[in-house]
Structures are given as structure tokens and as C-alpha cells.
N, C-alpha and C positions, 0 to 999 in steps of 0.2 A: 785328582792328583792332590797329594799333600803339599806338594811344592807350590801349587797355585797360590797358597796363602802368602808366599813370600814373592811372587811374580811382580815385577816392576823393574825400574831403572837400574837400581843397584844390582839385582840379579843378573838381568841382561848384560850389564857391563862386565860382570865376572865371567859369564859364559863366553862373551865376545872375546876377552882376554885369553881364556883357554884355548878357544878356536884359533886365535891368531898365532899360537906356538907352533913353530916349524918342525921340532924334532925333539926326541927324548931328552937331550941335554938341556935345551930351553925349558922343557917341562921340570926337570930337576932345579934348575935356577929360580924359576917362578915359583914353584910350590915351597922352595927352601925359604923364600922370602915371605909368602903370603900365609902360611900354615905352620903350626908347630909340629914338631916330630911326632908327637901323640896323634894329633889329627891325622897326619898323612899315614901312619902306621894303621890307625883304625879303618881308614878308607880302604887301603891296599889289603888289610886283613879280610874285610867284608867281601871284596872282590874274589879273593882266594877261596873263602868259604863258599860264595856262590858257585864257583867253578867246580869245586869238589862236591857240592850238593847235586849239581846237575850231572855230574859223572857217576852219581849213585854211592858215594862213599857214605859211611855211618857217621852218625854224631861222634862216637868215640874216636873214630880215626880222623876226623876233622879237627876235633879238640886237641889231639895228639900233635898234629902236624902244624896247626896255625896258632895254637894256644889261645884260641878264642873260646870265651865262655859258652855254655849251652844257651844262655839268654841270647846272646848275639847269633848264634847259629839258628835259633829259632826264629829270630827277627828277620834274618836274611831269607830263610825258607818262606816266611809268610810274605815277603816282598816279591819272592820268585812266583809263588802261588797266586797271589791276589794283588800284585803291584802293577805298575805301568809297563811291564815287560822290558825295563831298561837294562837289567842284568843280562837277559837273554840276548838282548840286541848287541850289547857290547861283547858278550862272550862270543857270540857267533862271528863277529867281525875279527875279534883277536884270533880265533881259530883260523878263518880264512887268510888272515896275514901270515900266520904261521905256515900254512899249507903253500902260500905264494912264495915264501922265503926258502922253501925246502928245494 
């Protein structure tokens, strides 16, 4: 995993902080303080791109809906195909949460 290069006390502290958040409102407050609007937008955009790729949407459709560049879409596709399965893990959990809330 690429993130292994960053593994250590600082990253553990960040992940522990994220895991301590109790609800969406706390997430909004924490991320508002810790990240720029651009950083938050980029992460959210990549997750939406991953969702659309796994749903079988074309690059053109993804580009139109998300405003992501084809380079970003390609990078996300590469992570889905050859990464650590993080996108799929999270997308599966989100889908399960959506089904439980119906």
C-alpha cells in the first residue's frame, strides 16, 4: 500500500480522530477545521467518481456529472482495479447503510 510510507504516529492520530466522530455534523465541523474546501471537494469528488465507475458509467458521463478531469477518473479507476480495495469496501458499506435506512 502506498500509504504505508506515511504510516506512523501522526497518521494514526488522524485516523483515530476521524474514527472518534459520532455523526455527520461532527464530520462537517472537523473537516471544516482540518482541511481546505478544495481538499474536501477533491476527496468527495473521487468517491463519487468511484461510485459511478463501479456502477458502469462512462468517462464522459462521469466527467459531466462530477466535473472531474479524465486524469482524475483514470487515477480512481486504477485504484479500483489495482489498489487496496478501499473504495469498494466503503462503497459497499454506504450501499448497505442506504438499504438499512429505507
